C-alpha positions as CSV (number, residue, x, y, z in Angstrom):
1,M,0.1,0.1,-0.1
2,L,3.0,2.4,1.0
3,M,4.7,2.0,-2.7
4,R,1.2,2.5,-4.3
5,R,1.1,5.7,-2.3
6,I,4.4,6.5,-3.6
7,A,3.9,5.7,-7.2
8,R,1.0,7.2,-8.3
9,P,2.1,11.0,-7.3
10,L,5.5,10.3,-9.4
11,L,3.8,9.1,-12.3
12,A,1.2,11.6,-12.3
13,A,3.4,14.5,-11.7
14,A,4.5,14.8,-15.4
15,F,0.9,14.6,-16.7
16,I,-0.1,17.1,-14.4
17,G,3.1,19.6,-15.7
18,Q,2.3,19.0,-19.3
19,G,-1.8,19.9,-18.9
20,V,-0.6,23.2,-16.9
21,E,2.0,23.6,-19.9
22,A,-0.3,23.2,-22.3
23,L,-2.8,25.6,-21.0
24,R,-0.6,28.0,-20.3
25,R,0.7,27.8,-24.4
26,P,-2.3,26.7,-26.0
27,Q,-0.4,27.4,-30.0
28,Q,2.3,25.2,-29.2
29,A,0.1,22.3,-27.7
30,G,-1.7,23.0,-31.0
31,Q,0.8,22.0,-33.0
32,T,2.0,19.0,-31.1
33,A,-1.8,17.6,-30.8
34,R,-1.9,17.9,-34.7
35,P,-1.1,14.9,-36.3
36,A,-3.8,13.1,-33.5
37,F,-6.2,15.8,-34.4
38,D,-6.0,14.9,-38.1
39,G,-6.1,11.2,-37.7
40,L,-9.8,12.0,-35.9
41,Q,-10.9,13.9,-38.3
42,H,-11.0,11.5,-40.9
43,L,-12.6,8.6,-38.6
44,P,-16.3,8.1,-39.2
45,D,-19.1,10.5,-38.3
46,E,-20.1,8.9,-35.3
47,I,-16.5,9.6,-33.8
48,S,-15.3,12.7,-35.8
49,A,-18.2,14.7,-34.9
50,K,-17.5,14.7,-31.4
51,V,-14.2,16.2,-32.1
52,P,-13.7,20.0,-31.2
53,S,-13.2,21.7,-34.6
54,D,-10.6,23.8,-33.1
55,V,-7.2,22.0,-32.9
56,E,-6.2,24.5,-29.8
57,T,-9.2,23.9,-28.3
58,F,-8.7,19.7,-28.6
59,A,-5.3,20.3,-27.0
60,K,-6.7,22.3,-24.3
61,A,-9.4,19.6,-23.9
62,N,-6.8,16.9,-23.6
63,A,-5.1,19.2,-21.0
64,L,-8.0,19.2,-18.8
65,V,-8.2,15.3,-18.8
66,Q,-4.5,15.3,-18.0
67,I,-4.7,17.4,-15.0
68,G,-8.0,16.2,-13.7
69,G,-7.0,12.2,-13.8
70,G,-3.1,13.3,-12.7
71,L,-5.1,14.6,-10.0
72,L,-6.9,11.4,-9.0
73,L,-4.2,9.2,-9.5
74,A,-2.1,11.2,-6.7
75,S,-4.8,11.1,-4.8
76,G,-5.6,7.6,-4.9
77,R,-9.1,8.1,-6.3
78,L,-10.1,6.0,-8.7
79,P,-6.9,5.3,-9.7
80,R,-7.4,2.5,-12.5
81,V,-10.1,5.1,-14.4
82,A,-7.4,8.0,-14.0
83,A,-4.7,5.7,-15.6
84,A,-6.6,4.6,-18.6
85,A,-7.7,8.0,-19.1
86,L,-4.4,9.2,-18.9
87,A,-3.1,6.8,-21.2
88,C,-5.4,7.8,-24.1
89,T,-3.8,11.5,-23.5
90,V,-0.1,10.8,-24.4
91,I,0.2,10.5,-28.1
92,P,-2.5,14.3,-28.2
93,G,-0.5,15.5,-25.8
94,S,3.5,14.8,-26.6
95,A,4.2,11.9,-28.8
96,G,2.9,13.9,-32.1
97,G,5.8,16.2,-31.2
98,H,8.2,13.5,-31.2
99,M,7.8,12.0,-34.6
100,F,11.5,11.3,-34.6
101,W,11.8,9.7,-37.9
102,M,10.8,12.9,-40.0
103,E,13.6,14.7,-37.8
104,P,16.2,15.7,-40.7
105,D,19.1,16.7,-38.3
106,I,20.7,13.3,-36.6
107,G,21.3,15.0,-32.8
108,R,17.7,16.4,-33.1
109,R,16.5,13.3,-34.3
110,A,18.0,11.1,-31.5
111,Q,16.7,13.4,-28.8
112,Q,13.2,13.0,-30.7
113,R,13.6,9.4,-30.6
114,Q,14.4,9.3,-26.7
115,A,11.4,11.6,-25.8
116,F,8.8,9.1,-27.9
117,L,10.5,5.9,-26.2
118,T,9.9,7.9,-22.7
119,D,6.1,8.3,-24.0
120,V,5.5,4.5,-24.7
121,S,6.8,3.5,-21.4
122,L,4.9,6.2,-19.5
123,I,1.5,4.0,-21.9
124,G,3.3,0.7,-20.3
125,G,3.1,2.1,-16.5
126,L,-0.2,4.0,-17.1
127,M,-1.7,0.3,-18.6
128,I,-0.6,-1.7,-15.0
129,A,-1.5,1.2,-12.9
130,A,-5.2,0.7,-14.8
131,A,-5.1,-3.2,-13.9
132,D,-3.9,-2.7,-10.5
133,T,-6.5,-4.2,-8.6
134,E,-4.6,-3.2,-5.0
135,G,-5.0,-7.6,-4.2
136,R,-8.7,-7.3,-4.4
137,P,-10.6,-9.5,-7.2
138,S,-10.7,-8.3,-10.8
139,L,-14.3,-7.9,-12.5
140,G,-13.4,-10.6,-14.8
141,W,-12.5,-13.0,-12.1
142,R,-15.6,-11.9,-10.1
143,A,-17.9,-12.5,-13.0
144,R,-16.5,-16.1,-14.2
145,R,-16.7,-17.1,-10.3
146,A,-20.3,-15.7,-10.2
147,A,-20.9,-17.7,-13.6
148,R,-19.7,-20.7,-12.1
149,H,-21.5,-20.9,-8.6
150,A,-24.3,-20.2,-10.9
151,Y,-23.7,-22.9,-12.8
152,Q,-23.2,-25.4,-10.0
153,R,-26.5,-24.2,-8.0
154,A,-28.2,-25.2,-11.0
155,A,-26.4,-28.4,-11.5
156,T,-27.3,-29.2,-7.9
157,A,-30.9,-28.6,-8.0
158,M,-31.0,-30.3,-11.5
159,P,-29.1,-33.5,-10.8
160,A,-31.0,-35.6,-13.6
161,M,-30.8,-33.4,-16.1
162,H,-27.0,-32.6,-14.8
163,T,-26.1,-36.3,-15.4
164,T,-28.3,-37.9,-17.5
165,S,-29.1,-37.2,-21.4
166,G,-32.7,-36.1,-22.4
167,D,-33.4,-39.9,-23.3
168,A,-32.1,-41.2,-19.9
169,V,-34.7,-38.5,-18.6
170,L,-37.3,-39.6,-20.6
171,E,-36.4,-43.5,-19.4
172,T,-36.7,-42.6,-16.1
173,V,-40.0,-40.6,-15.5
174,G,-41.4,-43.6,-17.6
175,D,-40.0,-45.9,-14.7
176,R,-41.9,-44.3,-12.2
177,L,-44.8,-43.7,-13.8
178,S,-44.8,-47.4,-14.3
179,A,-44.3,-47.8,-11.2
180,G,-46.8,-45.9,-9.6
181,L,-49.4,-47.8,-12.1
182,Q,-48.8,-50.9,-10.5
183,A,-48.3,-49.6,-7.1
184,G,-52.1,-48.4,-7.0
185,A,-53.1,-51.3,-8.5
186,E,-52.0,-53.6,-5.8
187,H,-53.4,-50.9,-3.3
188,G,-56.8,-51.4,-5.0
189,R,-56.6,-55.4,-5.0
190,E,-55.4,-55.3,-1.2
191,L,-58.6,-52.8,-1.1
192,A,-60.8,-55.3,-2.4
193,E,-59.9,-58.0,-0.9
194,L,-60.3,-56.4,2.4
195,V,-64.1,-55.3,1.4
196,G,-64.5,-58.9,0.8
197,E,-63.1,-60.1,3.8
198,R,-65.8,-57.3,5.6
199,A,-68.8,-58.0,3.4
200,G,-68.3,-62.0,3.9
201,P,-69.2,-61.7,7.5
202,L,-71.8,-59.0,7.1
203,L,-73.3,-60.7,4.5
204,E,-74.0,-64.1,6.6
205,A,-74.6,-62.3,10.1
206,A,-77.7,-60.5,7.9
207,G,-78.6,-63.9,6.5
208,E,-78.7,-65.5,9.6
209,R,-80.7,-62.6,11.0
210,G,-82.9,-62.4,8.2
211,A,-83.8,-66.2,8.8
212,Q,-84.2,-65.1,12.6
213,F,-86.3,-62.6,11.9
214,A,-88.5,-65.1,9.4
215,E,-88.8,-67.9,12.3
216,V,-90.0,-65.4,14.5
217,A,-92.6,-63.6,12.4
218,A,-93.9,-67.0,10.8
219,D,-93.9,-68.2,15.1
220,R,-96.1,-64.9,15.7
221,G,-98.4,-65.3,12.7
222,T,-99.2,-68.8,13.9
223,E,-100.2,-67.4,17.3
224,L,-102.0,-64.7,16.1
225,A,-103.8,-66.6,13.7
226,Q,-104.8,-69.2,16.4
227,A,-105.8,-66.2,18.3
228,A,-107.9,-64.8,15.7
229,R,-109.7,-68.0,15.2
230,E,-110.3,-68.7,19.0
231,S,-111.7,-65.0,19.1
232,A,-113.8,-65.8,16.2
233,S,-115.6,-68.8,17.5
234,T,-116.2,-67.2,20.6
235,L,-118.1,-64.0,18.9
236,A,-119.7,-66.7,16.9
237,E,-121.2,-68.8,19.6
238,S,-122.1,-65.5,21.7
239,A,-124.0,-64.3,18.6
240,R,-126.1,-67.8,18.6
241,R,-126.7,-67.4,22.2
242,H,-128.3,-64.0,21.5
243,L,-130.3,-65.1,18.8
244,H,-131.5,-67.8,20.8
245,R,-132.7,-66.0,23.8
246,P,-136.5,-65.9,24.9
247,D,-136.6,-62.3,24.6
248,N,-135.8,-62.0,20.9
249,H,-139.1,-64.6,20.3
250,R,-141.3,-62.3,22.3
251,G,-140.1,-59.2,20.2
252,R,-141.2,-61.0,16.6
């Protein structure tokens, strides 16, 4: 952590100073940024329309990015974003003025070559700073880890789909359905046997009770018939006696 607190301000110092100098001398900064400005003008309209029409304005905007990105990198705030933004300002800010291959003077060419290589080294250092996660997992690693955990949870939730093919799954479903139907048939047979076992004694008891009731009814019927005959004989005898009484003859 201490190494980063020292290295980041040292890396940002060059860009902050270069940005301040560009704002103080916009014409010279515009000449340095001219190659990059002309290259952006030849890009498709979607990109070239966003580039300032004046080269000095373009150089000032680049200088403001250098100052702002340098301050963020030096203070440790959004260091990765700041480093990536600063890397984009190297070519418009200084590399355009170090085209050594176009310098006729040998001594001047050597100086321009050295300055160009310095700018290339700055770009390399900024790329490392932009990729520095300070020991924390990167976004790519976290995305891969989340995807792996999601896949594992899905595989755990559906083990059959993970370990078998579609045909095997269909076969498994068919086996379970057949087993369920067979179990249902067995339970049906058991229920029928149980009903038969329970119904047999009930029917037998009902038959015995019916025979008893019939016998009792027959006995009672005979008794009632005998009683009725006796009552009828008694009534008939009483009627005959009443008819043969002397009082009845006198009235006639």
